[in-house]
BAFIPA-336157 format. One line per field, with one value per residue (C-alpha): residue number from 1; residue in one letter; y negated, x, z. Coordinates in nm, 3 decimals, always signed. Layout:
BEGIN
pos	(NUM,...);
code	(A,...);
yy	(Y,...);
xx	(X,...);
zz	(Z,...);
END
This chain:
BEGIN
pos	(1,2,3,4,5,6,7,8,9,10,11,12,13,14,15,16,17,18,19,20,21,22,23,24,25,26,27,28,29,30,31,32,33,34,35,36,37,38,39,40,41,42,43,44,45,46,47,48,49,50,51,52,53,54,55,56,57,58,59,60,61,62,63,64,65,66,67,68,69,70,71,72,73,74,75,76,77,78,79,80,81,82,83,84,85,86,87,88,89,90,91,92,93,94,95,96,97,98,99,100,101,102,103,104,105,106,107,108,109,110,111,112,113,114,115,116,117,118,119,120,121,122,123,124,125,126,127,128,129,130,131,132,133,134,135,136,137,138,139,140,141,142,143,144,145,146,147,148,149,150,151,152,153,154,155,156,157,158,159,160,161,162,163,164,165,166,167,168,169,170,171,172,173,174,175,176,177,178,179,180,181,182,183,184,185,186,187,188,189,190,191,192,193,194,195,196,197,198,199,200,201,202,203,204,205,206,207,208,209,210,211,212,213,214,215,216,217,218,219,220,221,222,223,224,225,226,227,228,229,230,231,232,233,234,235,236,237,238,239,240,241,242,243,244,245,246,247,248,249,250,251,252,253,254,255,256,257,258,259,260,261,262,263,264,265,266,267,268,269,270,271,272,273,274,275,276,277,278,279,280,281,282,283,284,285,286,287,288,289,290,291,292,293,294,295,296,297,298,299,300,301,302,303,304,305,306,307,308,309,310,311,312,313,314,315,316,317,318,319,320,321,322,323,324,325,326,327,328,329,330,331,332,333,334,335,336,337,338,339,340,341,342,343,344,345,346,347,348,349,350,351,352,353,354,355,356,357,358,359,360,361,362,363,364,365,366,367,368,369,370,371,372,373,374,375,376,377,378,379,380,381,382,383,384,385,386,387,388,389,390,391,392,393,394,395,396,397,398,399,400,401,402,403,404,405,406,407,408,409,410,411,412,413,414,415,416,417,418,419,420,421,422,423,424,425,426,427,428,429,430,431,432,433,434,435,436,437,438,439,440,441,442,443,444,445,446,447,448,449,450,451,452,453,454,455,456,457,458,459,460,461,462,463,464,465,466,467,468,469,470,471,472,473,474,475,476,477,478,479,480,481,482,483,484,485,486,487,488,489,490,491,492,493,494,495,496,497,498,499,500,501,502,503,504,505,506,507,508,509,510,511,512,513,514,515,516,517,518,519,520,521,522,523,524,525,526,527,528,529,530,531,532,533,534,535,536,537,538,539,540,541,542,543,544,545,546,547,548,549,550,551,552,553,554,555,556,557,558,559,560,561,562,563,564,565,566,567,568,569,570,571,572,573,574,575,576,577,578,579,580,581,582,583,584,585,586,587,588,589,590,591,592,593,594,595,596,597,598,599,600,601,602,603,604,605,606,607,608,609,610,611,612,613,614,615,616,617,618,619,620,621,622,623,624,625,626,627,628,629);
code	(M,T,S,I,I,E,K,P,D,P,N,F,N,S,L,H,D,F,Y,L,N,S,A,H,K,I,H,S,P,D,R,A,V,M,F,Y,K,E,K,G,K,W,E,Q,L,T,Y,Q,D,I,L,D,G,V,D,Q,L,G,A,Y,F,M,E,L,G,L,Q,K,G,D,R,V,A,L,M,M,D,N,C,P,E,Y,Y,V,I,D,Q,T,I,Q,K,L,G,L,V,N,V,S,V,Y,P,T,L,T,G,E,E,T,A,Y,I,I,N,D,S,S,S,K,V,L,F,V,G,N,A,F,L,F,K,K,F,K,K,V,E,G,D,C,A,T,V,M,K,V,I,A,M,P,K,D,L,D,Q,G,E,K,F,T,D,Y,T,S,V,L,V,E,G,E,A,L,K,E,K,H,E,T,A,V,A,E,R,F,A,S,V,V,K,T,D,L,S,T,F,I,Y,T,S,G,T,T,G,M,P,K,G,V,M,L,T,H,Y,N,F,M,S,N,C,Y,D,A,K,D,L,C,P,A,I,T,S,D,D,L,Y,L,S,F,L,P,L,S,H,V,F,E,R,L,A,T,M,Y,L,S,T,F,I,G,A,Q,V,A,F,A,E,N,I,D,K,V,A,Q,N,I,Q,E,M,R,P,T,L,M,A,A,V,P,R,L,L,E,R,V,H,D,K,V,Y,K,S,A,T,E,K,G,G,A,S,A,K,I,F,L,W,A,L,R,V,G,G,E,A,R,V,K,R,D,E,G,K,M,V,G,P,L,L,A,I,Q,V,A,I,A,E,K,L,V,Y,S,K,I,K,A,K,M,G,G,R,L,K,M,F,V,S,G,A,G,A,L,P,V,H,V,G,E,F,F,A,N,L,G,M,R,V,Q,E,G,Y,G,L,S,E,T,S,P,L,V,T,V,N,E,F,H,R,Q,V,Y,G,T,V,G,R,V,A,P,R,Q,M,V,A,I,Q,D,I,E,T,K,K,I,L,A,T,Q,T,Y,D,T,F,E,A,N,Y,A,S,E,E,G,E,I,L,V,K,G,P,N,V,M,Q,G,Y,W,N,R,P,E,A,T,A,E,V,F,D,E,E,G,W,F,H,T,G,D,I,G,K,F,D,R,G,Y,L,R,I,T,D,R,L,K,N,M,L,K,T,S,L,G,K,N,I,Y,P,T,Q,I,E,N,V,L,L,R,S,P,K,L,E,Q,V,F,I,I,G,D,K,R,E,F,L,T,A,I,I,H,P,S,M,D,E,L,K,S,A,F,G,G,R,K,D,Y,F,E,V,S,D,P,F,I,Q,D,E,E,I,K,K,W,M,Q,E,D,V,K,K,L,S,E,N,L,A,K,F,E,R,I,K,D,F,I,V,K,R,E,P,F,S,V,E,A,G,D,L,T,I,T,L,K,I,K,R,K,V,V,M,E,K,Y,A,D,E,I,E,A,M,Y,A);
yy	(-0.023,-0.336,-0.525,-0.881,-1.043,-1.181,-1.508,-1.723,-2.012,-2.306,-2.346,-2.418,-2.311,-2.508,-2.736,-3.011,-2.939,-3.077,-3.384,-3.381,-3.282,-3.567,-3.836,-3.793,-3.625,-3.678,-4.063,-4.262,-4.312,-4.659,-4.570,-4.645,-4.306,-4.397,-4.668,-4.730,-5.009,-5.193,-5.487,-5.537,-5.511,-5.229,-5.150,-4.922,-4.703,-4.541,-4.285,-4.391,-4.507,-4.174,-4.019,-4.266,-4.103,-3.798,-3.833,-4.029,-3.747,-3.493,-3.638,-3.698,-3.298,-3.155,-3.335,-3.188,-2.876,-2.731,-2.425,-2.293,-2.123,-2.365,-2.488,-2.846,-2.937,-3.236,-3.352,-3.662,-3.818,-3.875,-4.069,-4.128,-4.041,-3.714,-3.618,-3.791,-3.517,-3.233,-3.311,-3.332,-2.972,-2.821,-2.941,-2.819,-2.485,-2.553,-2.484,-2.689,-2.666,-2.854,-2.905,-3.087,-3.410,-3.313,-2.971,-3.009,-3.066,-2.648,-2.581,-2.771,-2.665,-2.268,-2.345,-2.535,-2.296,-1.941,-2.121,-2.188,-2.506,-2.720,-3.062,-3.231,-3.567,-3.745,-3.981,-4.251,-4.355,-4.142,-3.806,-3.882,-3.942,-3.596,-3.415,-3.608,-3.401,-3.038,-3.123,-2.922,-2.609,-2.704,-2.544,-2.487,-2.868,-3.077,-3.383,-3.545,-3.785,-4.072,-4.272,-4.596,-4.816,-4.873,-4.534,-4.379,-4.129,-4.011,-3.831,-3.632,-3.889,-4.081,-4.356,-4.261,-4.645,-4.517,-4.206,-4.352,-4.554,-4.351,-4.106,-4.406,-4.391,-4.011,-3.962,-3.957,-3.757,-3.476,-3.498,-3.180,-3.011,-3.127,-3.035,-2.641,-2.579,-2.744,-2.535,-2.221,-2.279,-1.988,-1.975,-1.693,-1.906,-1.982,-2.300,-2.314,-2.257,-2.256,-2.141,-2.034,-2.143,-1.878,-1.804,-1.548,-1.565,-1.776,-1.893,-1.702,-1.823,-1.805,-1.798,-1.923,-1.950,-2.220,-1.989,-1.925,-2.281,-2.319,-2.062,-2.196,-2.500,-2.343,-2.165,-2.479,-2.678,-2.370,-2.350,-2.740,-2.911,-3.199,-3.309,-3.517,-3.741,-4.044,-3.943,-4.111,-3.912,-4.027,-3.868,-3.837,-3.448,-3.374,-3.266,-3.016,-2.804,-2.631,-2.723,-3.066,-2.986,-2.727,-2.973,-3.324,-3.317,-3.037,-3.025,-3.406,-3.364,-3.101,-3.316,-3.612,-3.726,-4.066,-4.062,-4.322,-4.299,-4.391,-4.594,-4.277,-4.100,-4.396,-4.661,-4.395,-4.536,-4.847,-4.710,-4.573,-4.907,-5.066,-4.805,-4.672,-4.294,-4.045,-3.716,-3.638,-3.318,-3.299,-3.061,-3.010,-3.180,-3.558,-3.507,-3.351,-3.698,-3.896,-3.738,-3.805,-4.158,-4.251,-3.984,-4.230,-4.564,-4.531,-4.361,-4.505,-4.840,-4.652,-4.857,-4.896,-4.828,-4.549,-4.388,-4.488,-4.350,-3.972,-4.008,-4.077,-3.762,-3.548,-3.632,-3.562,-3.187,-3.125,-3.233,-3.049,-2.732,-2.798,-2.843,-2.523,-2.310,-2.370,-2.579,-2.913,-3.213,-3.297,-3.705,-3.788,-3.623,-3.786,-4.119,-4.068,-3.981,-4.314,-4.522,-4.405,-4.399,-4.768,-4.810,-4.589,-4.364,-4.646,-4.793,-4.505,-4.410,-4.784,-4.698,-4.455,-4.680,-4.604,-4.393,-4.070,-3.804,-3.508,-3.407,-3.034,-2.954,-2.690,-2.488,-2.470,-2.370,-2.634,-2.585,-2.633,-2.909,-3.094,-2.965,-3.003,-3.342,-3.538,-3.230,-3.490,-3.827,-3.654,-3.645,-3.296,-3.069,-2.880,-2.595,-2.321,-2.061,-1.903,-1.883,-2.034,-1.637,-1.757,-2.098,-2.140,-2.126,-1.843,-1.909,-2.236,-2.373,-2.462,-2.795,-2.709,-2.483,-2.505,-2.281,-2.446,-2.205,-1.998,-2.047,-2.011,-1.820,-1.637,-1.755,-1.640,-1.500,-1.311,-1.066,-1.040,-0.671,-0.599,-0.311,-0.169,-0.227,+0.142,+0.364,+0.127,+0.211,-0.060,-0.148,-0.431,-0.562,-0.899,-1.124,-1.424,-1.242,-1.020,-1.297,-1.229,-1.512,-1.226,-1.050,-0.939,-0.692,-0.553,-0.735,-0.584,-0.759,-0.989,-0.875,-1.005,-0.980,-1.211,-1.469,-1.651,-1.415,-1.440,-1.312,-1.216,-1.352,-1.480,-1.252,-1.058,-0.794,-0.613,-0.848,-0.814,-0.445,-0.504,-0.749,-0.558,-0.186,+0.110,-0.008,-0.434,-0.618,-0.891,-0.834,-1.181,-1.084,-1.267,-1.142,-1.176,-1.083,-1.168,-1.365,-1.453,-1.403,-1.616,-1.517,-1.590,-1.625,-1.447,-1.498,-1.352,-0.998,-1.083,-1.347,-1.057,-1.008,-0.651,-0.638,-0.433,-0.326,-0.293,-0.565,-0.685,-1.039,-1.349,-1.656,-1.875,-1.824,-1.897,-2.208,-2.364,-2.368,-2.533,-2.782,-2.869,-3.112,-3.433,-3.390,-3.096,-3.205,-2.870,-2.549,-2.217,-1.865,-1.636,-1.283,-0.972,-0.649,-0.890,-0.756,-1.151,-1.461,-1.783,-2.102,-2.400,-2.747,-3.024,-3.301,-3.601,-3.855,-4.144,-3.966,-3.906,-4.305,-4.387,-4.197,-4.218,-4.512,-4.650,-4.459,-4.446,-4.148,-3.926,-4.009,-4.039,-3.782,-3.499,-3.215,-3.070,-2.957,-3.229,-3.074,-3.322,-3.138,-3.452,-3.369,-3.079,-3.009,-3.284,-3.086,-2.748,-2.943,-2.916,-2.607,-2.412,-2.543,-2.447,-2.075,-2.030,-1.934,-1.707,-1.352,-1.314,-1.176,-1.427,-1.683,-1.793,-1.784,-2.060,-2.321,-2.533,-2.857,-2.968,-3.307,-3.342,-3.148,-2.927,-3.055,-2.947,-3.192,-2.939,-2.634,-2.510,-2.555,-2.432,-2.740,-2.663,-2.729,-2.396,-2.333,-2.051,-1.835,-1.643,-1.967,-2.104,-1.772,-1.754,-2.149,-2.132,-1.779,-1.919,-2.120,-1.799,-1.563,-1.789,-1.802,-1.426,-1.419);
xx	(-0.003,+0.097,+0.231,+0.333,+0.588,+0.820,+0.922,+1.149,+1.004,+1.163,+1.225,+0.938,+0.820,+0.451,+0.233,+0.396,+0.717,+0.594,+0.549,+0.904,+1.051,+0.826,+0.923,+1.275,+1.371,+1.154,+1.111,+1.194,+0.971,+0.880,+0.754,+0.314,+0.128,-0.168,-0.470,-0.791,-1.010,-1.121,-1.340,-1.324,-0.961,-0.743,-0.524,-0.189,-0.007,+0.343,+0.484,+0.630,+0.279,+0.164,+0.431,+0.376,+0.015,+0.117,+0.334,+0.117,-0.184,+0.050,+0.161,-0.235,-0.318,-0.012,-0.163,-0.457,-0.309,-0.367,-0.251,-0.089,-0.332,-0.628,-0.933,-0.978,-1.318,-1.313,-1.624,-1.566,-1.527,-1.206,-0.998,-0.628,-0.681,-0.832,-0.433,-0.271,-0.494,-0.394,-0.082,-0.060,-0.270,-0.013,+0.284,+0.176,+0.013,-0.359,-0.625,-0.818,-1.190,-1.380,-1.687,-1.886,-2.105,-2.382,-2.444,-2.729,-2.663,-2.813,-2.533,-2.265,-2.313,-2.326,-1.945,-1.814,-1.903,-1.815,-1.474,-1.432,-1.317,-1.183,-1.157,-1.404,-1.320,-1.632,-1.601,-1.879,-2.178,-2.431,-2.214,-2.175,-2.590,-2.568,-2.368,-2.531,-2.832,-2.619,-2.373,-2.564,-2.530,-2.150,-1.887,-1.638,-1.587,-1.368,-1.305,-1.477,-1.329,-1.498,-1.355,-1.537,-1.521,-1.788,-1.952,-1.808,-2.091,-1.889,-1.594,-1.605,-1.606,-1.371,-1.275,-0.894,-0.810,-0.791,-0.593,-0.309,-0.246,-0.243,-0.096,+0.200,+0.219,+0.339,+0.513,+0.867,+0.647,+0.640,+0.902,+1.092,+0.728,+0.610,+1.004,+0.956,+0.621,+0.670,+0.955,+0.765,+0.538,+0.603,+0.384,+0.217,+0.068,-0.310,-0.386,-0.735,-1.085,-1.335,-1.659,-1.792,-2.159,-2.348,-2.590,-2.683,-2.661,-2.438,-2.162,-1.805,-1.548,-1.282,-0.886,-0.633,-0.216,-0.020,+0.132,-0.195,-0.154,+0.228,+0.237,-0.050,+0.128,+0.416,+0.146,+0.015,+0.363,+0.415,+0.078,+0.098,+0.390,+0.309,+0.216,+0.535,+0.611,+0.539,+0.116,-0.162,-0.472,-0.778,-0.996,-1.302,-1.433,-1.483,-1.185,-1.427,-1.387,-1.105,-1.051,-0.965,-0.813,-0.538,-0.622,-0.530,-0.446,-0.115,-0.053,+0.020,+0.221,+0.399,+0.519,+0.528,+0.219,+0.023,-0.346,-0.554,-0.931,-1.224,-1.486,-1.742,-1.926,-2.121,-1.805,-1.604,-1.669,-1.524,-1.253,-1.080,-1.042,-0.891,-0.655,-0.590,-0.534,-0.317,-0.493,-0.837,-1.017,-1.348,-1.628,-1.797,-2.105,-1.910,-1.752,-2.110,-2.197,-1.918,-1.999,-2.329,-2.333,-2.024,-2.249,-2.524,-2.365,-2.186,-2.471,-2.816,-2.791,-2.696,-2.517,-2.197,-2.046,-2.207,-2.074,-1.753,-1.791,-1.913,-1.636,-1.371,-1.465,-1.527,-1.125,-1.053,-1.195,-0.982,-0.698,-0.766,-0.825,-0.487,-0.273,-0.486,-0.380,-0.043,-0.055,+0.082,-0.150,-0.124,-0.015,-0.344,-0.499,-0.221,-0.283,-0.688,-0.666,-0.389,-0.675,-0.954,-0.699,-0.688,-1.115,-1.254,-1.014,-0.845,-1.149,-1.306,-0.959,-0.923,-1.326,-1.117,-0.759,-0.567,-0.347,-0.540,-0.337,-0.607,-0.859,-0.864,-1.197,-1.292,-1.599,-1.770,-1.812,-1.771,-1.983,-1.771,-1.911,-1.778,-1.424,-1.410,-1.570,-1.234,-0.987,-1.150,-1.047,-0.735,-0.786,-0.720,-0.977,-0.804,-1.021,-0.954,-1.058,-1.049,-1.271,-1.224,-1.122,-0.790,-0.661,-0.869,-0.679,-0.565,-0.613,-0.559,-0.543,-0.200,-0.153,+0.001,-0.248,-0.658,-0.885,-1.223,-1.481,-1.191,-1.030,-0.681,-0.384,-0.278,-0.078,+0.257,+0.246,-0.065,-0.252,-0.581,-0.794,-1.068,-1.297,-1.574,-1.921,-2.040,-1.769,-1.536,-1.244,-1.019,-1.006,-0.749,-0.442,-0.282,+0.006,+0.191,+0.446,+0.231,+0.084,-0.005,-0.187,-0.425,-0.489,-0.842,-1.028,-1.407,-1.611,-1.638,-1.550,-1.288,-1.002,-0.769,-0.437,-0.171,+0.013,-0.336,-0.589,-0.720,-0.633,-1.064,-1.322,-1.298,-1.495,-1.610,-1.457,-1.772,-1.784,-1.372,-1.404,-1.688,-1.445,-1.123,-1.031,-0.818,-0.609,-0.558,-0.775,-0.971,-1.305,-1.464,-1.825,-1.715,-1.788,-1.548,-1.311,-0.934,-0.984,-0.736,-0.480,-0.726,-0.930,-1.288,-1.574,-1.933,-2.107,-2.140,-2.255,-2.546,-2.649,-2.740,-3.062,-3.193,-3.565,-3.770,-3.620,-3.380,-3.077,-2.867,-2.829,-2.663,-2.829,-2.596,-2.428,-2.785,-2.836,-2.537,-2.634,-2.903,-2.821,-2.614,-2.944,-2.945,-3.306,-3.205,-3.037,-3.081,-3.201,-3.290,-3.363,-3.583,-3.664,-3.564,-3.703,-4.002,-3.993,-3.888,-3.729,-3.906,-3.728,-3.785,-3.630,-3.560,-3.519,-3.287,-3.528,-3.274,-3.422,-3.779,-3.768,-3.675,-3.898,-4.230,-4.183,-4.223,-4.573,-4.515,-4.768,-4.464,-4.260,-4.435,-4.664,-4.652,-4.718,-4.356,-4.405,-4.480,-4.771,-4.795,-4.851,-4.661,-4.263,-4.316,-4.319,-4.053,-3.851,-3.928,-3.831,-3.489,-3.533,-3.623,-3.373,-3.073,-3.254,-3.131,-2.730,-2.893,-3.036,-3.386,-3.416,-3.204,-3.460,-3.712,-4.070,-4.196,-4.061,-4.241,-4.128,-3.929,-4.008,-3.748,-3.396,-3.229,-3.092,-2.855,-3.090,-3.387,-3.238,-3.237,-2.881,-2.526,-2.270,-2.076,-2.398,-2.451,-2.884,-2.962,-3.172,-3.332,-3.457,-3.546,-3.776,-3.930,-4.017,-4.186,-4.327,-4.679,-4.562,-4.333,-4.607,-4.794,-4.578,-4.586,-4.989);
zz	(-0.023,-0.055,+0.208,+0.367,+0.282,+0.548,+0.503,+0.705,+0.949,+1.037,+1.394,+1.601,+1.958,+1.976,+1.771,+2.000,+1.869,+1.532,+1.696,+1.796,+1.482,+1.299,+1.548,+1.612,+1.259,+0.998,+1.082,+1.382,+1.727,+1.594,+1.248,+1.261,+1.220,+1.302,+1.184,+1.357,+1.303,+1.614,+1.595,+1.205,+1.180,+1.137,+1.427,+1.438,+1.663,+1.644,+1.731,+2.037,+2.129,+2.105,+2.276,+2.575,+2.611,+2.588,+2.910,+3.118,+3.021,+3.105,+3.440,+3.528,+3.431,+3.645,+3.988,+3.892,+3.945,+3.579,+3.506,+3.189,+2.991,+3.122,+2.922,+2.832,+2.630,+2.452,+2.305,+2.071,+1.732,+1.554,+1.715,+1.838,+2.164,+1.991,+1.914,+2.246,+2.395,+2.177,+2.180,+2.581,+2.571,+2.322,+2.517,+2.910,+2.723,+2.759,+2.519,+2.329,+2.331,+2.114,+2.115,+1.854,+1.871,+1.740,+1.984,+2.209,+2.603,+2.604,+2.341,+2.528,+2.824,+2.751,+2.546,+2.847,+3.042,+2.836,+2.808,+3.198,+3.144,+3.395,+3.202,+3.043,+2.763,+2.650,+2.319,+2.381,+2.584,+2.405,+2.509,+2.832,+2.926,+2.745,+2.930,+3.242,+3.166,+3.220,+3.438,+3.720,+3.518,+3.422,+3.758,+3.658,+3.528,+3.807,+3.641,+3.332,+3.193,+2.968,+2.688,+2.765,+3.103,+3.354,+3.322,+3.665,+3.796,+4.138,+4.271,+3.946,+3.666,+3.546,+3.244,+2.979,+3.032,+3.452,+3.361,+3.195,+3.463,+3.707,+3.499,+3.432,+3.833,+3.823,+3.547,+3.768,+4.052,+3.797,+3.481,+3.580,+3.648,+3.298,+3.115,+3.255,+3.172,+2.789,+2.800,+2.881,+2.630,+2.279,+1.947,+2.053,+2.360,+2.313,+2.157,+2.157,+2.122,+1.856,+1.873,+1.573,+1.416,+1.564,+1.274,+1.402,+1.779,+2.069,+1.943,+1.952,+2.091,+1.815,+2.037,+1.806,+1.892,+1.810,+1.570,+1.426,+1.328,+1.236,+1.005,+0.821,+0.819,+0.654,+0.378,+0.307,+0.246,+0.037,-0.207,-0.173,-0.256,-0.340,+0.023,+0.145,+0.474,+0.281,+0.239,+0.386,+0.497,+0.586,+0.832,+0.838,+0.869,+1.301,+1.439,+1.619,+1.239,+1.234,+0.861,+0.908,+1.283,+1.045,+0.700,+0.815,+1.204,+1.224,+0.862,+0.850,+1.221,+1.055,+0.727,+0.909,+0.736,+0.860,+0.980,+0.938,+1.077,+0.908,+1.107,+1.029,+0.709,+0.591,+0.573,+0.429,+0.072,+0.242,+0.418,+0.137,-0.076,+0.275,+0.357,+0.012,+0.130,-0.127,+0.062,+0.148,+0.324,+0.218,+0.172,-0.126,-0.087,-0.039,-0.385,-0.553,-0.373,-0.533,-0.891,-0.887,-0.815,-1.083,-1.321,-1.306,-1.175,-1.563,-1.775,-1.638,-1.780,-2.165,-2.445,-2.510,-2.166,-2.130,-2.466,-2.369,-2.049,-2.230,-2.482,-2.183,-1.992,-2.315,-2.408,-2.027,-2.044,-2.358,-2.183,-1.908,-2.103,-2.294,-1.950,-1.793,-2.016,-2.057,-2.388,-2.449,-2.523,-2.913,-2.982,-3.094,-2.744,-2.556,-2.719,-2.673,-2.257,-2.162,-2.366,-2.167,-1.840,-1.935,-1.973,-1.768,-1.505,-1.357,-1.307,-1.050,-0.926,-0.815,-0.602,-0.421,-0.314,-0.650,-0.540,-0.394,-0.570,-0.413,-0.226,-0.050,-0.040,+0.177,+0.459,+0.120,-0.265,-0.465,-0.766,-1.082,-1.275,-0.992,-0.959,-1.363,-1.375,-1.128,-1.324,-1.663,-1.475,-1.404,-1.037,-0.838,-0.624,-0.465,-0.357,-0.053,+0.142,+0.450,+0.850,+1.154,+1.236,+0.992,+1.115,+0.861,+0.565,+0.349,-0.064,-0.187,-0.560,-0.653,-0.757,-1.078,-1.181,-1.136,-1.210,-1.099,-0.917,-0.800,-0.407,-0.545,-0.437,-0.161,+0.121,+0.123,+0.451,+0.415,+0.265,+0.116,+0.032,-0.142,+0.001,-0.122,+0.027,+0.036,-0.003,+0.264,-0.064,-0.060,-0.491,-0.427,-0.260,-0.318,-0.202,-0.266,-0.458,-0.665,-0.793,-1.148,-1.425,-1.506,-1.289,-1.227,-0.993,-0.892,-0.631,-0.291,+0.124,+0.153,+0.373,+0.548,+0.707,+0.844,+1.103,+1.070,+1.219,+1.550,+1.897,+1.885,+2.039,+2.404,+2.605,+2.340,+2.334,+2.155,+1.844,+1.808,+1.771,+1.505,+1.304,+1.309,+1.168,+1.264,+1.014,+1.137,+0.820,+0.980,+0.818,+0.642,+0.604,+0.253,-0.050,-0.353,-0.600,-0.784,-1.128,-1.312,-1.069,-0.791,-0.594,-0.610,-0.352,-0.457,-0.129,+0.249,+0.330,+0.529,+0.242,+0.005,-0.088,-0.184,-0.415,-0.422,-0.719,-0.653,-0.733,-0.570,-0.516,-0.400,-0.356,-0.353,-0.669,-0.795,-0.532,-0.718,-1.052,-0.992,-0.734,-1.049,-1.108,-0.957,-0.897,-0.659,-0.319,-0.104,-0.249,-0.056,-0.233,-0.098,-0.218,-0.004,-0.028,-0.293,-0.617,-0.790,-0.590,-0.488,-0.324,-0.094,-0.198,-0.127,-0.374,-0.335,-0.204,-0.406,-0.730,-0.634,-0.556,-0.872,-1.116,-0.905,-0.739,-0.313,-0.219,+0.102,+0.113,-0.038,+0.244,+0.558,+0.580,+0.845,+0.596,+0.595,+0.220,-0.062,-0.231,-0.556,-0.846,-1.041,-0.838,-0.839,-1.193,-1.249,-1.067,-1.236,-1.551,-1.425,-1.229,-1.596,-1.779,-1.538,-1.478,-1.862,-1.739,-1.484,-1.547,-1.522,-1.227,-1.087,-1.196,-0.953,-1.001,-0.801,-0.490,-0.224,-0.167,+0.135,+0.244,+0.515,+0.452,+0.627,+0.954,+1.226,+1.422,+1.322,+1.380,+1.041,+1.003,+1.208,+1.257,+0.960,+0.749,+0.643,+0.603,+0.940,+0.679,+0.984,+1.133,+0.836,+0.729,+1.047,+1.078,+0.733,+0.689,+0.637,+0.340,+0.193,+0.220,+0.023,-0.271,-0.268,-0.244);
END
């Protein structure tokens, strides 16, 4: 059997070593490393500013009596303080337990209790209020530290500024103990618990070590050599999610890149133009929205400008295909691309700051047409694949070779196998070194081995045993195959629908085809044990308002579904047209129009924005049955 090839690693013992190396060897302590906006003005922090905070917070933690391996919970949005807290955690051999700010109070209490967290950091007054409601259920928490002041509620509560002041006074007292603790930290020590999103039950704490993340950083750098110490990230995805933690926080720390924090999701477009980043980790939905907005803006008025835009896209597409096939772009096409760059591409790039050399896309499937759209404009979207359990990177499209619709090449320190769902036979195994550009395999469940794979689920030995087999393979639960040497994801194993006629159907592929319509915002396919497929579809409200005007009855009625046949017919036009690309048994026979989007708040989506299939099927059982009546 193919085996993992041992790769030489840089000489680091911990994630905090990454930071020290960037501060003292790649750069100098006085270099600005972080940027954040306060009162309308961009401020900056140097490496030394962060390290000073780590020294202060470290002394405070020692005074609290925190021992190696103790858990510290963070319920906060992205900010420089998150880095200070996390680096202190990594330096002292503690464990970061990140709590999504969007979780309910009950879910927050569950994670705090399950992890037995001793300290909780709270990012703002709203989150503080949320915690206060469940405080009585969180017996392990001995100290709550709030970012804002004036929230003190007793002996257990304090604020971040006061903690740093206390820590400064305690530095000398604990200097030796801090140094000894840091010296004891090794790469096999636990770094974090990342709680899974819980689509099929209560969240599980994924145990990741320093080396799980560190090996992932080494692999990411090998697969994406274009990322350098001169780069500037714009960070807006939550650091409580493993994708942003690795792709932005730890990778930037490893290579010595700078990070700017977006104010919020609504200000991302503005912040891009202000800070002019070179790199961004992004989710497919954001890229889809950029695509839709650019395309609509360029074409809706028609005329010469629309024709020039469409011509430029076509020219860019021809050049992209040539490059993807390893062929030379001829002189005539090169001239056309140069003209298109001046007339169209440069203007779009300018709206994204003018320096953005790549998006790294993860946490979901990127529609092929969106990836090709950016490539046609001369912008790279490197789609990758991974899970919380794999820290997360397993594969990623290489900078010089994009195959849209795939998630890229196997990382250097890992091995990926494809296993037959029924027979459990291994159909294919691939490593970085066995890569062949024309390699293809059959479809099956994706299995992974490598130093990036988790240690298991915290306090869940049975759940851990379920995902590891006797040969040490981690079973991802994802279905896929190799295509042109790269991995292609089909769907989640648990999402597979089996019709009453015996057809195995992976709904995500169908949903992605239909989502090419600008009229459709969300699509949820139904059909397990049924004779045919149906769907619940939420329309794009912007497109709906544009097509039907401001008739409030469409948007302010209590009925969760829009019954208007005119709207359904308007949506059906695109559904029918796009369904021509599907097999007959993959086409939906009927659908209902959902008034409000599936959301985390409504309980329909996980915190990573995946639709909870079981919840939706139960919530709308009557409406679904009506489609099959």
